[in-house]
N, C-alpha and C positions, 0 to 999 in steps of 0.2 A: 962545551955546545955553547954559544948563544943562548939567553934564558928564552927567545923569541922565540929559537927554533925549539927548544926544548916544548917549552908551551903546549907550541902549535902539535906538536907530532903530541902528546899528552890528549888535546882535544881529539885529533885525529881518532887515538884510540879507545876513545869513549864511544865515540860517532859511529866508530866500526863495532865493539861491544852492543851498542845499541841499534845497531841494524841488526847484526846475529840473534839478540834476543827476540823483535821483533820477527824476524822473518822464522825464527822457531817454533812462535806462540802461531797459529788460526785462530782467528775470528769469525762467525760464522752468525746469521741473522738466523731464527727460525723462524717463521710466521707460523700458526697453527689454527686457535680458533680464540670461541670469548674462554673468558677464563674459568666459569663457570661448570666448561665444558669436558669431556672423564680426556679430550685429544687436547688441553692446554696439560693438563693431568700428564700426559704418556711425554707434553713438549719439554715439559719442565724434566720426566724423570730420565731422557734423551739426554739432554742439556749434563745434567749431572753421571749418567754414564759415560756420554766421551770424554771429559776430565777426565773422570779415573781411568778410565780404558786408557786415556793417550798420556797418563802425569801431568794433566796442566797445562800438554800445548795444544788442546781447541778449548775453544771455550766458545761456547753456546749461548749467544743472546736471544730469550724466547720473549717474542712479538704476541701479541692478541690480534686476534682478528675477528671480522665481522662475518666470515663466512670463507668457504671456498673460490667463487667466482670473484671475491675482491684481493687474495692468493695469489690467482692466476692474471689477472689486470696490472697489476705490482709489478709486473717481472719489465716492462714498459720501461719502468724509470729507476730498478734497481742492477748492481753491478754483481759481482762475479764472490760475491759471497752470499748470496740468498739464497735458504733453502725455506721449501714451500710442503703442505700436504693440499692435499685436494684428490676427488674419484679419478680415474686414467678421461673417465668421460669426458671431462670439464676440458681437461686438454686438447682431444680432440675437437671437439667443438672451437675453443679456440680456434687453432690455428686453422679450420677450417669456416670463421668466421660465421659460427650459428647461431641461431638459439638468440641466448642472453649476450652473445659477444657478435650477433650481427651491426656491422656497420663501427664496430670497433676495435678491427683488425688491426695488426700490427704486427713486423717482421721476426723481432723479437720472439713471438708465441712459438715460430718454427725454431727458437735455441733450445725449448728448455726440453731437458735429459731426468729420467728415471735416478732415483738411487735404490732405494730401498722400501718393500711394503712395510705399511705399520696393520695392528690390528682394523679389521674391514667390521662394518657397523653390521650388523647381525638383527635380522628381525624374527623375534621371539611373539609367537603366540601362545598367552600368558592364562592356564585355566586351574580353578581348581577340581582338585581329587574328585570329592566329590560332587562336581556338578552334574556328572556323567555325558562330559563331551569328551570324544573320543579323537573326531575330526574338527572340519568345517560344516559337516552338515550339520552337526551340534550344535553349533553357535545360533542356529536360528530359533529368535523367541527367547535368546539369551541374553542378557548387560552384560556390556563389555567395552570398556574403559582403552579410547584408541589414545586420546590425547589432543592438543589443538599446536599447529605449526610447527609441529616437528618433522622431520625425516620418516622418524616411523611412524606418525599419525596420518601423514600423507600417504605413505604406502599402506600402511593399514587400513583407510578406509579404498587405497586402488585395488587391494587385493580383494575386500568383502567384494565389492561389485563385478569383479574377475568374474568369482568365484561364486556370483547367483546371489549374493545375497543381500544387496541392495536393499535399505529397505527392512530387509527382516529381522535386523538385529538394534538391539535396544542400546542406543549408542547412553552412555553415562558421562551427567556434565561434573566428572569431577576433573582435577587437575592430576595429571599423570606423575607430578612427584606425591599426590598420595591413593596410590595404586594398591601401595600392600597394606596401610592399614582399612582401602576399604575395602581389599579382597578379605582381611581376617575380622570383618565385621555384618559381615555378610553383603556389605552393599550391592558388589558389585561379582557376576561370576568369573572374568576372568581381563586379563588387561594385554593389551601391543604396546613392545616396547623395542626399539631401535639401538644397540649400544655395541661392545667388544664383548662378545663372552668371557669368560661368565662376565655378565649382567647385574652388578652387585642389587639391584630392586629383587632380581630374582634368584640370587642369590638367598637375601633376607623373607621371598617368599615360598620357596621352598623348603628350607630350613623352618618359618613359622606356621604355617597353613599349610603345606604340601598341596604342589602342584604337577601340573602334567607341561610337556610344551611339544605346542603340537605341530609335527613334521607336515613337511608340502608332498606333492608326489611330483612323481617324473612330469607330471602333464601341466600340474602346478604352476610348477616351476619354470617351465617353459614358459606361460600366459605371462608368467611376470617380467620376463627380458632381464632377468636377473642374472648376477653371481649364484652358482649354487654351491653353500657351505655348508658340512656336516658337521655339527657338536660332538665330541667324544659322548662316549656314554659316561656316567658318574660326575659329568661336568657339575650334574647339581643335584643334589640330596632326592634320592628316590627315584633317579634317572637311571634305568636299566638298560636302556639301547642307542644308542646314537640318535640323533636329530636330523634329520633333511630337510633345512630350510633357504633360505636366501640371503645376502648381503651384496652392501653396496663399498667394494675396493679402494682402500684408500693406498696412495705412496706416498711419500718423499721426495721432490724433486728441489733441478737443480735448473743451472742454462750452461751452455758453452763458455758463459763468461766466465766458469767457474774453470782453475788447474782441474790435468788430471791428479796431479798429486795430493791436491786435497780432497777431489772427490773419494779416492782412494781409500782416505785416510778415514775419512769420516762411512763409508762405505763398511770396511776392515772392523774397525769400533765397534760400529754398529751390532753388527753380528755375533762378533766375540765378547761380546756385554750384553745380550741378549735372554742368556741365561741368569746370569744374576739381575737384569732387571724383573724377570717372571718369580723368581722370589718375590721379589715385593712385591710384584702384581701382576695377579693369575693373568691377564690380559695378553700382555706377553707372547706365550704360553702356546697363544694360538696361532701364530708367525712361527714360519718355515719353509722351507722351499717352493712348496706347493702354490704359496702364494706369487711367487714367480709369475708364473702363466697370466696375473693379473694386470701386470703391465702391459700395455699393446703396442706404446711405443717407443721410443730407443732409450737405449740406457744410457748416460755418461761415460767415453770411455774408459775415466778413471775408476770409475763402479766396476765398467768390463772388468779391469785389471782382474782386481779382486775374484770377481765372478769366476771367472779363467782359474784362477791361480787356486782356488776352493774346489775346482773340479766341478760349478752350481753351471748347470747347459744353460745359454739362451739362444733365443732364435734367430734367425737370420734377421726381421721385424724387428728384432730387440738391440740390434749391432747398429 
């Protein structure tokens, strides 16, 4: 065989081998949140879980984000390797061109499809056990920290107004990061925080001070127009019963530009690795099939294939 032909065949073999290797490895970009947030930590955990659960076949690169609106907006310029997190409500607003998406609509928003739910932002109204507060009416005249600028702060202020407590609660001028020390030294009677349960600051407060996390009534939950969430008994030290509160669901999304096989692999690996992730971070233990009902829009066909195989029912609207 002439050397030129032999060399050509050898080069072709290397090319075919390289293409096979590239095909076997799936690379995905996962856009989450600010590096200081729990959701960025979750993204890193998902990336590690995908690599471990796929024997290195799925490689996830985590990107920092300034927020969920940015994540949705980037759909316009991204391809089939893009995964992002956002509350389902924002997807609906983007597709309808409403609120923060008014005048910024794009046909690609209609291509957004869900993959799987991740831990929800969960409202916690935390009060000292010795404060005598047992319900929201008991917050009147008490010093409560709600923080500034965050989802939890905005939501906390909204609830106080909805429940007739606007101007009747002494709002502490302390950063949320100092909530537990302020609770310990008696500067405040309680604080409001939103995070995936079990929330680290609530765990610390329950263990060091002794706290009660207030439950909302059915009527109060309806007034907030948020999604109900039940924190199981014994999630926090001294918590004997379940806590009814509200949440903002968060879901991992992609678009129809992603192949069915990739969406299937991501979804399957996520659910198979969830228990392992829960051993390292308890917030994953709050994710179960019950959160599937929080997905209001369509689910990617590749992800739907996994749910059908796993016997997880989907609604007609989700298909």
